[in-house]
N, C-alpha and C positions, 0 to 999 in steps of 0.2 A: 936920557933916562926919562924925560918928561912924557914922551909918547907911551912908554911902558906903564907909567902911573895912570895915564888916561885910559889906555886900553884895558888894564886889569879892573879899574874902577867901573868902566862902562860895561864890561862883561857881567860884573856882579849886579849892577843896577838893572841891566836889561833882563837878566835872569829873574830878578825879584819882580819886575813889571810883568813878565810872562806868567810867573807863578800866581800873581794877584789876578790876572785876567782869567787864568784857568780856574782858580778857586772861586772867584766872585762872578764869573761870567753868566751864570744861570739864575741869579737872584732877581733880575729885573729885566723886563722885555724891552724897554725903550732906552735906558741909560746903562752904559757899560760901566759897572761899579768898579771893576779892576782898574780901568783907566782913571776914573775919578779918585779912587783911593791912592793910586800912584802919584797923581799930580798934587793932591792935597798933602799927603805925607811928604812928598818931595819939597813942597813949599815950606812946610814946617821945619824939615831938616836943614834946608838951606839957610833959613833964618838962624837956627842954632849954629850952623857951621860958620856963617858970617860973623856972629858974635865970638865964636871960638877963635877964628883966625885973626880977628881984630885984636883980641886979647893976647895973642901969641905971634907978634909980627916977625920974630926971629926963627919961627919954625920953617923947615925946608919947604920951598915952594912946591916940590913934588907932592906933598901931602894935600895941599889946596887943590892941585890938579886932580889928584886921585879922588878926593871926596866930592868937590863941586863940579868940575868939568866931566870927570869920569863917572863916578857912581850916581850922582844926582842927575847928570845929563842922561845917563842910560835909563834911570828910573822914570823920570818924567817924560811926557810925550806930547808935544804940541801937534805933531802930525796925526796921531791917532785921534786925539780930541777934535781936530779940524775935520777929519774924515767922518767921524761919528756925527758931528753936527750937520754935515752935508747930507748924509744918509737920512737923518731925521727929517730934514727939510724936503728932500726928494720924495719921501713917503707922506708928506703933507702934515707931519707932526710938528707944526711951527711952535706951539706952546712948549713941547718937550725940547725942541731945539733951543729956544730962548732960555729955558731953565738950565739946560745942559751948559750953554755958553756962560751964563751967569755964575753957576756953581763952580765951574772950572776957573774962570778968570778971577772973580772976586774972592772965591774960596782960597785959591792958591796964594794970592796976595795977602789975604787976611791971615792965613796960616803962616806965611813968611814972617809977617810982623809979630805974630804970637810966638814963633820960634825964637826970634831975636829978643823979644821981651822976656822969654823964659831964661835965655842965656844971661841976660843982664841981671835978672832976679837971683840966679843961683851963683853968679860969679863974684 
């Protein structure tokens, strides 16, 4: 049953990432906002999820697999982020590439911490 939880969660996460890319893809010429929003939102949501699952250790493991491995794994994307950074560098947009990398990495970690802190504040 674990693989079903992961597969269903991943399908929903990937669909949402695709929708963000389609909806936000035309707003900026150098930064793919859909990928950025997916990664930052995913960072925040995984922080919330980690707090939630820490608070409920008896919850069936399939739920954690569905949410974290499946949904959030499908939503967030290190491969698209990496490819976008490489394209920026290939085009000579080194400043944009540095900003892109900084926003994704530090932003995702910061949002994860914020999500966990949010859970602790409301729990």
